[in-house]
PDB file of N, CA, C, O and CB in Angstrom:
ATOM      1  N   UNK A   1      18.509 -17.287   1.886  1.00  0.00           N
ATOM      2  CA  UNK A   1      19.903 -17.193   1.534  1.00  0.00           C
ATOM      3  C   UNK A   1      20.443 -15.809   1.868  1.00  0.00           C
ATOM      4  O   UNK A   1      21.590 -15.669   2.295  1.00  0.00           O
ATOM      5  CB  UNK A   1      20.099 -17.504   0.059  1.00  0.00           C
ATOM      6  N   UNK A   2      19.620 -14.797   1.675  1.00  0.00           N
ATOM      7  CA  UNK A   2      20.095 -13.459   1.999  1.00  0.00           C
ATOM      8  C   UNK A   2      20.261 -13.256   3.503  1.00  0.00           C
ATOM      9  O   UNK A   2      21.003 -12.376   3.939  1.00  0.00           O
ATOM     10  CB  UNK A   2      19.141 -12.422   1.444  1.00  0.00           C
ATOM     11  N   UNK A   3      19.568 -14.072   4.291  1.00  0.00           N
ATOM     12  CA  UNK A   3      19.769 -13.967   5.739  1.00  0.00           C
ATOM     13  C   UNK A   3      21.185 -14.394   6.119  1.00  0.00           C
ATOM     14  O   UNK A   3      21.757 -13.876   7.078  1.00  0.00           O
ATOM     15  CB  UNK A   3      18.735 -14.828   6.492  1.00  0.00           C
ATOM     16  N   UNK A   4      21.751 -15.346   5.361  1.00  0.00           N
ATOM     17  CA  UNK A   4      23.148 -15.738   5.605  1.00  0.00           C
ATOM     18  C   UNK A   4      24.087 -14.587   5.294  1.00  0.00           C
ATOM     19  O   UNK A   4      25.077 -14.385   5.996  1.00  0.00           O
ATOM     20  CB  UNK A   4      23.526 -16.969   4.759  1.00  0.00           C
ATOM     21  N   UNK A   5      23.781 -13.826   4.237  1.00  0.00           N
ATOM     22  CA  UNK A   5      24.610 -12.674   3.881  1.00  0.00           C
ATOM     23  C   UNK A   5      24.604 -11.663   5.019  1.00  0.00           C
ATOM     24  O   UNK A   5      25.651 -11.154   5.419  1.00  0.00           O
ATOM     25  CB  UNK A   5      24.111 -12.019   2.571  1.00  0.00           C
ATOM     26  N   UNK A   6      23.424 -11.382   5.529  1.00  0.00           N
ATOM     27  CA  UNK A   6      23.313 -10.418   6.627  1.00  0.00           C
ATOM     28  C   UNK A   6      24.038 -10.938   7.867  1.00  0.00           C
ATOM     29  O   UNK A   6      24.699 -10.169   8.564  1.00  0.00           O
ATOM     30  CB  UNK A   6      21.829 -10.134   6.953  1.00  0.00           C
ATOM     31  N   UNK A   7      23.918 -12.229   8.144  1.00  0.00           N
ATOM     32  CA  UNK A   7      24.594 -12.817   9.306  1.00  0.00           C
ATOM     33  C   UNK A   7      26.102 -12.665   9.200  1.00  0.00           C
ATOM     34  O   UNK A   7      26.747 -12.222  10.151  1.00  0.00           O
ATOM     35  CB  UNK A   7      24.231 -14.296   9.446  1.00  0.00           C
ATOM     36  N   UNK A   8      26.673 -13.027   8.051  1.00  0.00           N
ATOM     37  CA  UNK A   8      28.120 -12.908   7.897  1.00  0.00           C
ATOM     38  C   UNK A   8      28.567 -11.458   7.876  1.00  0.00           C
ATOM     39  O   UNK A   8      29.668 -11.149   8.333  1.00  0.00           O
ATOM     40  CB  UNK A   8      28.571 -13.602   6.631  1.00  0.00           C
ATOM     41  N   UNK A   9      27.737 -10.559   7.354  1.00  0.00           N
ATOM     42  CA  UNK A   9      28.080  -9.148   7.366  1.00  0.00           C
ATOM     43  C   UNK A   9      28.118  -8.608   8.792  1.00  0.00           C
ATOM     44  O   UNK A   9      29.009  -7.832   9.134  1.00  0.00           O
ATOM     45  CB  UNK A   9      27.086  -8.353   6.524  1.00  0.00           C
ATOM     46  N   UNK A  10      27.168  -9.007   9.620  1.00  0.00           N
ATOM     47  CA  UNK A  10      27.157  -8.572  11.018  1.00  0.00           C
ATOM     48  C   UNK A  10      28.360  -9.144  11.758  1.00  0.00           C
ATOM     49  O   UNK A  10      28.986  -8.445  12.555  1.00  0.00           O
ATOM     50  CB  UNK A  10      25.846  -9.002  11.713  1.00  0.00           C
ATOM     51  N   UNK A  11      28.689 -10.409  11.503  1.00  0.00           N
ATOM     52  CA  UNK A  11      29.875 -11.008  12.121  1.00  0.00           C
ATOM     53  C   UNK A  11      31.117 -10.237  11.717  1.00  0.00           C
ATOM     54  O   UNK A  11      31.991  -9.984  12.546  1.00  0.00           O
ATOM     55  CB  UNK A  11      30.014 -12.492  11.723  1.00  0.00           C
ATOM     56  N   UNK A  12      31.199  -9.859  10.441  1.00  0.00           N
ATOM     57  CA  UNK A  12      32.360  -9.109   9.956  1.00  0.00           C
ATOM     58  C   UNK A  12      32.454  -7.746  10.621  1.00  0.00           C
ATOM     59  O   UNK A  12      33.544  -7.308  10.990  1.00  0.00           O
ATOM     60  CB  UNK A  12      32.292  -8.943   8.441  1.00  0.00           C
ATOM     61  N   UNK A  13      31.323  -7.074  10.774  1.00  0.00           N
ATOM     62  CA  UNK A  13      31.344  -5.756  11.411  1.00  0.00           C
ATOM     63  C   UNK A  13      31.758  -5.839  12.875  1.00  0.00           C
ATOM     64  O   UNK A  13      32.556  -5.030  13.347  1.00  0.00           O
ATOM     65  CB  UNK A  13      29.976  -5.098  11.301  1.00  0.00           C
ATOM     66  N   UNK A  14      31.217  -6.816  13.586  1.00  0.00           N
ATOM     67  CA  UNK A  14      31.571  -6.976  15.005  1.00  0.00           C
ATOM     68  C   UNK A  14      33.038  -7.356  15.142  1.00  0.00           C
ATOM     69  O   UNK A  14      33.740  -6.823  16.001  1.00  0.00           O
ATOM     70  CB  UNK A  14      30.678  -8.045  15.677  1.00  0.00           C
ATOM     71  N   UNK A  15      33.505  -8.274  14.302  1.00  0.00           N
ATOM     72  CA  UNK A  15      34.908  -8.683  14.367  1.00  0.00           C
ATOM     73  C   UNK A  15      35.831  -7.523  14.009  1.00  0.00           C
ATOM     74  O   UNK A  15      36.904  -7.381  14.595  1.00  0.00           O
ATOM     75  CB  UNK A  15      35.166  -9.871  13.428  1.00  0.00           C
ATOM     76  N   UNK A  16      35.424  -6.699  13.061  1.00  0.00           N
ATOM     77  CA  UNK A  16      36.233  -5.537  12.699  1.00  0.00           C
ATOM     78  C   UNK A  16      36.336  -4.533  13.825  1.00  0.00           C
ATOM     79  O   UNK A  16      37.403  -3.966  14.062  1.00  0.00           O
ATOM     80  CB  UNK A  16      35.662  -4.866  11.481  1.00  0.00           C
ATOM     81  N   UNK A  17      35.226  -4.309  14.524  1.00  0.00           N
ATOM     82  CA  UNK A  17      35.229  -3.372  15.648  1.00  0.00           C
ATOM     83  C   UNK A  17      36.101  -3.896  16.782  1.00  0.00           C
ATOM     84  O   UNK A  17      36.790  -3.121  17.445  1.00  0.00           O
ATOM     85  CB  UNK A  17      33.796  -3.127  16.152  1.00  0.00           C
ATOM     86  N   UNK A  18      36.076  -5.204  17.006  1.00  0.00           N
ATOM     87  CA  UNK A  18      36.850  -5.791  18.093  1.00  0.00           C
ATOM     88  C   UNK A  18      38.318  -6.011  17.720  1.00  0.00           C
ATOM     89  O   UNK A  18      39.121  -6.377  18.578  1.00  0.00           O
ATOM     90  CB  UNK A  18      36.229  -7.104  18.510  1.00  0.00           C
ATOM     91  N   UNK A  19      38.676  -5.794  16.457  1.00  0.00           N
ATOM     92  CA  UNK A  19      40.066  -5.883  16.056  1.00  0.00           C
ATOM     93  C   UNK A  19      40.499  -7.226  15.505  1.00  0.00           C
ATOM     94  O   UNK A  19      41.696  -7.476  15.367  1.00  0.00           O
ATOM     95  CB  UNK A  19      40.907  -5.553  17.193  1.00  0.00           C
ATOM     96  N   UNK A  20      39.557  -8.089  15.187  1.00  0.00           N
ATOM     97  CA  UNK A  20      39.892  -9.378  14.600  1.00  0.00           C
ATOM     98  C   UNK A  20      39.857  -9.239  13.079  1.00  0.00           C
ATOM     99  O   UNK A  20      38.852  -9.563  12.445  1.00  0.00           O
ATOM    100  CB  UNK A  20      38.912 -10.493  15.088  1.00  0.00           C
ATOM    101  N   UNK A  21      40.949  -8.762  12.499  1.00  0.00           N
ATOM    102  CA  UNK A  21      40.996  -8.461  11.068  1.00  0.00           C
ATOM    103  C   UNK A  21      40.821  -9.672  10.190  1.00  0.00           C
ATOM    104  O   UNK A  21      40.134  -9.597   9.172  1.00  0.00           O
ATOM    105  CB  UNK A  21      42.280  -7.806  10.734  1.00  0.00           C
ATOM    106  N   UNK A  22      41.424 -10.786  10.555  1.00  0.00           N
ATOM    107  CA  UNK A  22      41.326 -11.993   9.726  1.00  0.00           C
ATOM    108  C   UNK A  22      39.921 -12.537   9.671  1.00  0.00           C
ATOM    109  O   UNK A  22      39.434 -12.914   8.605  1.00  0.00           O
ATOM    110  CB  UNK A  22      42.254 -13.060  10.243  1.00  0.00           C
ATOM    111  N   UNK A  23      39.268 -12.579  10.814  1.00  0.00           N
ATOM    112  CA  UNK A  23      37.886 -13.082  10.867  1.00  0.00           C
ATOM    113  C   UNK A  23      36.957 -12.132  10.124  1.00  0.00           C
ATOM    114  O   UNK A  23      36.045 -12.572   9.424  1.00  0.00           O
ATOM    115  CB  UNK A  23      37.416 -13.254  12.336  1.00  0.00           C
ATOM    116  N   UNK A  24      37.186 -10.831  10.274  1.00  0.00           N
ATOM    117  CA  UNK A  24      36.338  -9.848   9.594  1.00  0.00           C
ATOM    118  C   UNK A  24      36.485  -9.971   8.084  1.00  0.00           C
ATOM    119  O   UNK A  24      35.496  -9.940   7.352  1.00  0.00           O
ATOM    120  CB  UNK A  24      36.691  -8.418  10.047  1.00  0.00           C
ATOM    121  N   UNK A  25      37.718 -10.111   7.624  1.00  0.00           N
ATOM    122  CA  UNK A  25      37.947 -10.240   6.187  1.00  0.00           C
ATOM    123  C   UNK A  25      37.321 -11.499   5.617  1.00  0.00           C
ATOM    124  O   UNK A  25      36.725 -11.472   4.540  1.00  0.00           O
ATOM    125  CB  UNK A  25      39.427 -10.233   5.894  1.00  0.00           C
ATOM    126  N   UNK A  26      37.456 -12.600   6.340  1.00  0.00           N
ATOM    127  CA  UNK A  26      36.873 -13.861   5.879  1.00  0.00           C
ATOM    128  C   UNK A  26      35.350 -13.769   5.848  1.00  0.00           C
ATOM    129  O   UNK A  26      34.720 -14.264   4.913  1.00  0.00           O
ATOM    130  CB  UNK A  26      37.319 -15.027   6.785  1.00  0.00           C
ATOM    131  N   UNK A  27      34.759 -13.149   6.847  1.00  0.00           N
ATOM    132  CA  UNK A  27      33.301 -13.019   6.892  1.00  0.00           C
ATOM    133  C   UNK A  27      32.785 -12.144   5.757  1.00  0.00           C
ATOM    134  O   UNK A  27      31.737 -12.428   5.178  1.00  0.00           O
ATOM    135  CB  UNK A  27      32.861 -12.441   8.236  1.00  0.00           C
ATOM    136  N   UNK A  28      33.514 -11.087   5.440  1.00  0.00           N
ATOM    137  CA  UNK A  28      33.104 -10.221   4.330  1.00  0.00           C
ATOM    138  C   UNK A  28      33.169 -10.985   3.019  1.00  0.00           C
ATOM    139  O   UNK A  28      32.268 -10.867   2.188  1.00  0.00           O
ATOM    140  CB  UNK A  28      33.993  -8.961   4.259  1.00  0.00           C
ATOM    141  N   UNK A  29      34.224 -11.766   2.824  1.00  0.00           N
ATOM    142  CA  UNK A  29      34.346 -12.539   1.587  1.00  0.00           C
ATOM    143  C   UNK A  29      33.228 -13.575   1.464  1.00  0.00           C
ATOM    144  O   UNK A  29      32.679 -13.769   0.379  1.00  0.00           O
ATOM    145  CB  UNK A  29      35.712 -13.232   1.528  1.00  0.00           C
ATOM    146  N   UNK A  30      32.894 -14.234   2.560  1.00  0.00           N
ATOM    147  CA  UNK A  30      31.800 -15.211   2.535  1.00  0.00           C
ATOM    148  C   UNK A  30      30.473 -14.520   2.230  1.00  0.00           C
ATOM    149  O   UNK A  30      29.671 -15.025   1.445  1.00  0.00           O
ATOM    150  CB  UNK A  30      31.713 -15.963   3.881  1.00  0.00           C
ATOM    151  N   UNK A  31      30.245 -13.362   2.855  1.00  0.00           N
ATOM    152  CA  UNK A  31      29.001 -12.617   2.617  1.00  0.00           C
ATOM    153  C   UNK A  31      28.904 -12.190   1.157  1.00  0.00           C
ATOM    154  O   UNK A  31      27.833 -12.283   0.556  1.00  0.00           O
ATOM    155  CB  UNK A  31      28.922 -11.381   3.539  1.00  0.00           C
ATOM    156  N   UNK A  32      30.014 -11.720   0.576  1.00  0.00           N
ATOM    157  CA  UNK A  32      29.996 -11.316  -0.834  1.00  0.00           C
ATOM    158  C   UNK A  32      29.723 -12.502  -1.740  1.00  0.00           C
ATOM    159  O   UNK A  32      28.953 -12.391  -2.694  1.00  0.00           O
ATOM    160  CB  UNK A  32      31.321 -10.660  -1.223  1.00  0.00           C
ATOM    161  N   UNK A  33      30.341 -13.625  -1.455  1.00  0.00           N
ATOM    162  CA  UNK A  33      30.144 -14.811  -2.291  1.00  0.00           C
ATOM    163  C   UNK A  33      28.699 -15.270  -2.248  1.00  0.00           C
ATOM    164  O   UNK A  33      28.114 -15.558  -3.291  1.00  0.00           O
ATOM    165  CB  UNK A  33      31.068 -15.947  -1.843  1.00  0.00           C
ATOM    166  N   UNK A  34      28.115 -15.344  -1.066  1.00  0.00           N
ATOM    167  CA  UNK A  34      26.720 -15.779  -0.935  1.00  0.00           C
ATOM    168  C   UNK A  34      25.789 -14.772  -1.604  1.00  0.00           C
ATOM    169  O   UNK A  34      24.799 -15.161  -2.224  1.00  0.00           O
ATOM    170  CB  UNK A  34      26.339 -15.955   0.556  1.00  0.00           C
ATOM    171  N   UNK A  35      26.100 -13.479  -1.485  1.00  0.00           N
ATOM    172  CA  UNK A  35      25.273 -12.452  -2.132  1.00  0.00           C
ATOM    173  C   UNK A  35      25.265 -12.631  -3.644  1.00  0.00           C
ATOM    174  O   UNK A  35      24.206 -12.582  -4.269  1.00  0.00           O
ATOM    175  CB  UNK A  35      25.781 -11.046  -1.773  1.00  0.00           C
ATOM    176  N   UNK A  36      26.436 -12.837  -4.232  1.00  0.00           N
ATOM    177  CA  UNK A  36      26.497 -12.989  -5.682  1.00  0.00           C
ATOM    178  C   UNK A  36      25.824 -14.280  -6.143  1.00  0.00           C
ATOM    179  O   UNK A  36      25.221 -14.312  -7.216  1.00  0.00           O
ATOM    180  CB  UNK A  36      27.944 -12.963  -6.150  1.00  0.00           C
ATOM    181  N   UNK A  37      25.919 -15.329  -5.355  1.00  0.00           N
ATOM    182  CA  UNK A  37      25.205 -16.561  -5.681  1.00  0.00           C
ATOM    183  C   UNK A  37      23.702 -16.315  -5.655  1.00  0.00           C
ATOM    184  O   UNK A  37      22.980 -16.801  -6.525  1.00  0.00           O
ATOM    185  CB  UNK A  37      25.585 -17.689  -4.699  1.00  0.00           C
ATOM    186  N   UNK A  38      23.224 -15.562  -4.662  1.00  0.00           N
ATOM    187  CA  UNK A  38      21.798 -15.251  -4.573  1.00  0.00           C
ATOM    188  C   UNK A  38      21.346 -14.420  -5.768  1.00  0.00           C
ATOM    189  O   UNK A  38      20.260 -14.650  -6.301  1.00  0.00           O
ATOM    190  CB  UNK A  38      21.493 -14.506  -3.267  1.00  0.00           C
ATOM    191  N   UNK A  39      22.159 -13.459  -6.197  1.00  0.00           N
ATOM    192  CA  UNK A  39      21.803 -12.633  -7.352  1.00  0.00           C
ATOM    193  C   UNK A  39      21.738 -13.494  -8.613  1.00  0.00           C
ATOM    194  O   UNK A  39      20.814 -13.346  -9.412  1.00  0.00           O
ATOM    195  CB  UNK A  39      22.822 -11.480  -7.536  1.00  0.00           C
ATOM    196  N   UNK A  40      22.702 -14.386  -8.798  1.00  0.00           N
ATOM    197  CA  UNK A  40      22.706 -15.256  -9.972  1.00  0.00           C
ATOM    198  C   UNK A  40      21.481 -16.170  -9.972  1.00  0.00           C
ATOM    199  O   UNK A  40      20.842 -16.350 -11.009  1.00  0.00           O
ATOM    200  CB  UNK A  40      23.995 -16.095 -10.016  1.00  0.00           C
ATOM    201  N   UNK A  41      21.153 -16.747  -8.813  1.00  0.00           N
ATOM    202  CA  UNK A  41      19.969 -17.605  -8.738  1.00  0.00           C
ATOM    203  C   UNK A  41      18.689 -16.824  -9.021  1.00  0.00           C
ATOM    204  O   UNK A  41      17.771 -17.349  -9.651  1.00  0.00           O
ATOM    205  CB  UNK A  41      19.882 -18.263  -7.364  1.00  0.00           C
ATOM    206  N   UNK A  42      18.621 -15.577  -8.560  1.00  0.00           N
ATOM    207  CA  UNK A  42      17.467 -14.745  -8.845  1.00  0.00           C
ATOM    208  C   UNK A  42      17.331 -14.484 -10.339  1.00  0.00           C
ATOM    209  O   UNK A  42      16.236 -14.582 -10.894  1.00  0.00           O
ATOM    210  CB  UNK A  42      17.566 -13.431  -8.090  1.00  0.00           C
ATOM    211  N   UNK A  43      18.449 -14.150 -10.993  1.00  0.00           N
ATOM    212  CA  UNK A  43      18.405 -13.877 -12.424  1.00  0.00           C
ATOM    213  C   UNK A  43      18.006 -15.116 -13.220  1.00  0.00           C
ATOM    214  O   UNK A  43      17.224 -15.021 -14.166  1.00  0.00           O
ATOM    215  CB  UNK A  43      19.755 -13.365 -12.903  1.00  0.00           C
ATOM    216  N   UNK A  44      18.536 -16.268 -12.842  1.00  0.00           N
ATOM    217  CA  UNK A  44      18.164 -17.513 -13.519  1.00  0.00           C
ATOM    218  C   UNK A  44      16.674 -17.781 -13.329  1.00  0.00           C
ATOM    219  O   UNK A  44      15.988 -18.168 -14.274  1.00  0.00           O
ATOM    220  CB  UNK A  44      19.001 -18.703 -12.984  1.00  0.00           C
ATOM    221  N   UNK A  45      16.180 -17.581 -12.130  1.00  0.00           N
ATOM    222  CA  UNK A  45      14.764 -17.793 -11.852  1.00  0.00           C
ATOM    223  C   UNK A  45      13.891 -16.827 -12.647  1.00  0.00           C
ATOM    224  O   UNK A  45      12.835 -17.215 -13.148  1.00  0.00           O
ATOM    225  CB  UNK A  45      14.491 -17.638 -10.360  1.00  0.00           C
ATOM    226  N   UNK A  46      14.325 -15.574 -12.766  1.00  0.00           N
ATOM    227  CA  UNK A  46      13.563 -14.586 -13.525  1.00  0.00           C
ATOM    228  C   UNK A  46      13.525 -14.948 -15.007  1.00  0.00           C
ATOM    229  O   UNK A  46      12.477 -14.840 -15.643  1.00  0.00           O
ATOM    230  CB  UNK A  46      14.164 -13.187 -13.337  1.00  0.00           C
ATOM    231  N   UNK A  47      14.642 -15.370 -15.554  1.00  0.00           N
ATOM    232  CA  UNK A  47      14.679 -15.749 -16.970  1.00  0.00           C
ATOM    233  C   UNK A  47      13.803 -16.968 -17.217  1.00  0.00           C
ATOM    234  O   UNK A  47      13.053 -17.002 -18.193  1.00  0.00           O
ATOM    235  CB  UNK A  47      16.125 -16.034 -17.420  1.00  0.00           C
ATOM    236  N   UNK A  48      13.886 -17.954 -16.357  1.00  0.00           N
ATOM    237  CA  UNK A  48      13.048 -19.148 -16.518  1.00  0.00           C
ATOM    238  C   UNK A  48      11.571 -18.770 -16.409  1.00  0.00           C
ATOM    239  O   UNK A  48      10.743 -19.298 -17.151  1.00  0.00           O
ATOM    240  CB  UNK A  48      13.410 -20.221 -15.455  1.00  0.00           C
ATOM    241  N   UNK A  49      11.239 -17.871 -15.503  1.00  0.00           N
ATOM    242  CA  UNK A  49       9.854 -17.427 -15.372  1.00  0.00           C
ATOM    243  C   UNK A  49       9.361 -16.707 -16.605  1.00  0.00           C
ATOM    244  O   UNK A  49       8.207 -16.872 -16.999  1.00  0.00           O
ATOM    245  CB  UNK A  49       9.708 -16.532 -14.178  1.00  0.00           C
ATOM    246  N   UNK A  50      10.221 -15.906 -17.224  1.00  0.00           N
ATOM    247  CA  UNK A  50       9.831 -15.204 -18.450  1.00  0.00           C
ATOM    248  C   UNK A  50       9.675 -16.168 -19.618  1.00  0.00           C
ATOM    249  O   UNK A  50       8.776 -16.006 -20.444  1.00  0.00           O
ATOM    250  CB  UNK A  50      10.861 -14.130 -18.798  1.00  0.00           C
ATOM    251  N   UNK A  51      10.536 -17.160 -19.691  1.00  0.00           N
ATOM    252  CA  UNK A  51      10.485 -18.131 -20.791  1.00  0.00           C
ATOM    253  C   UNK A  51       9.228 -18.987 -20.676  1.00  0.00           C
ATOM    254  O   UNK A  51       8.541 -19.229 -21.669  1.00  0.00           O
ATOM    255  CB  UNK A  51      11.750 -19.031 -20.793  1.00  0.00           C
ATOM    256  N   UNK A  52       8.933 -19.436 -19.478  1.00  0.00           N
ATOM    257  CA  UNK A  52       7.768 -20.319 -19.289  1.00  0.00           C
ATOM    258  C   UNK A  52       6.463 -19.550 -19.421  1.00  0.00           C
ATOM    259  O   UNK A  52       5.456 -20.114 -19.851  1.00  0.00           O
ATOM    260  CB  UNK A  52       7.828 -21.003 -17.917  1.00  0.00           C
ATOM    261  N   UNK A  53       6.464 -18.301 -19.065  1.00  0.00           N
ATOM    262  CA  UNK A  53       5.237 -17.501 -19.130  1.00  0.00           C
ATOM    263  C   UNK A  53       4.330 -17.785 -17.950  1.00  0.00           C
ATOM    264  O   UNK A  53       4.640 -18.603 -17.084  1.00  0.00           O
ATOM    265  CB  UNK A  53       4.492 -17.772 -20.430  1.00  0.00           C
ATOM    266  N   UNK A  54       3.230 -17.107 -17.936  1.00  0.00           N
ATOM    267  CA  UNK A  54       2.269 -17.292 -16.847  1.00  0.00           C
ATOM    268  C   UNK A  54       1.153 -18.218 -17.299  1.00  0.00           C
ATOM    269  O   UNK A  54       0.727 -18.187 -18.453  1.00  0.00           O
ATOM    270  CB  UNK A  54       1.690 -15.936 -16.383  1.00  0.00           C
ATOM    271  N   UNK A  55       0.693 -19.034 -16.378  1.00  0.00           N
ATOM    272  CA  UNK A  55      -0.440 -19.905 -16.687  1.00  0.00           C
ATOM    273  C   UNK A  55      -1.723 -19.224 -16.221  1.00  0.00           C
ATOM    274  O   UNK A  55      -1.690 -18.390 -15.316  1.00  0.00           O
ATOM    275  CB  UNK A  55      -0.275 -21.306 -16.013  1.00  0.00           C
ATOM    276  N   UNK A  56      -2.827 -19.567 -16.821  1.00  0.00           N
ATOM    277  CA  UNK A  56      -4.116 -18.968 -16.494  1.00  0.00           C
ATOM    278  C   UNK A  56      -4.894 -19.855 -15.533  1.00  0.00           C
ATOM    279  O   UNK A  56      -6.039 -20.212 -15.812  1.00  0.00           O
ATOM    280  CB  UNK A  56      -4.932 -18.721 -17.766  1.00  0.00           C
ATOM    281  N   UNK A  57      -4.300 -20.208 -14.429  1.00  0.00           N
ATOM    282  CA  UNK A  57      -4.956 -21.091 -13.474  1.00  0.00           C
ATOM    283  C   UNK A  57      -5.676 -20.280 -12.447  1.00  0.00           C
ATOM    284  O   UNK A  57      -6.298 -20.839 -11.543  1.00  0.00           O
ATOM    285  CB  UNK A  57      -3.959 -22.023 -12.806  1.00  0.00           C
TER     286      UNK A  57
END
């Protein structure tokens, strides 16, 4: 999922350099949204892992 963030960030940077402001802005917003979704999923996964504990397998 974080690879999508990096992809959209690179698209935004290239579009910004080439002068495509609308595309750059949209790509940055998509990258931010995916990043925050990834952070939320990580936190949920960490909490679930702490609640379940470790098994001795």
